[in-house]
C-alpha positions in Angstrom: -41.1 110.2 29.2 -44.6 109.9 27.7 -46.0 112.4 30.2 -43.4 115.2 29.5 -42.7 114.4 25.8 -45.4 112.3 24.1 -44.8 110.8 20.7 -47.4 110.8 17.9 -46.2 108.5 15.1 -48.2 107.3 12.2 -48.3 104.4 11.5 -48.1 103.3 15.1 -44.9 101.4 15.8 -44.8 97.9 17.2 -42.0 98.7 19.5 -40.9 102.1 21.0 -37.5 102.4 22.8 -36.8 105.8 24.4 -33.6 106.7 26.3 -33.0 110.0 28.1 -29.7 110.5 29.9 -29.5 113.3 32.5 -25.9 114.6 33.0 -24.7 116.9 35.8 -21.0 118.0 36.3 -19.2 116.7 39.4 -16.7 118.7 41.5 -14.9 115.4 42.4 -15.0 111.7 41.7 -18.0 109.9 43.1 -18.6 106.2 43.8 -21.7 104.8 42.2 -23.3 101.4 42.4 -23.7 99.8 39.0 -27.1 98.7 37.6 -28.4 96.2 35.1 -29.4 97.5 31.7 -32.1 95.4 30.1 -32.2 95.5 26.3 -35.8 95.6 25.0 -36.8 93.2 22.3 -37.5 94.8 19.0 -40.5 93.5 17.1 -41.7 94.8 13.8 -41.6 98.5 13.1 -39.3 99.9 15.8 -38.8 103.5 16.8 -35.7 104.4 18.8 -35.3 107.8 20.4 -32.3 108.8 22.5 -31.0 112.1 23.8 -29.7 113.8 26.9 -29.9 116.8 29.1 -26.7 118.6 30.4 -27.4 120.5 33.5 
């Protein structure tokens, strides 16, 4: 994320959490294997950015 969309925040945050979801429509149901989501620890001044791309 930092390479394609860098953040410039002042004052500098202690923690940055960035989530980008990429969506594509499907023609039919698909089987996917699950994955573990790790919740980052928030310390001090925390910035949370989330968004998505619909293709």
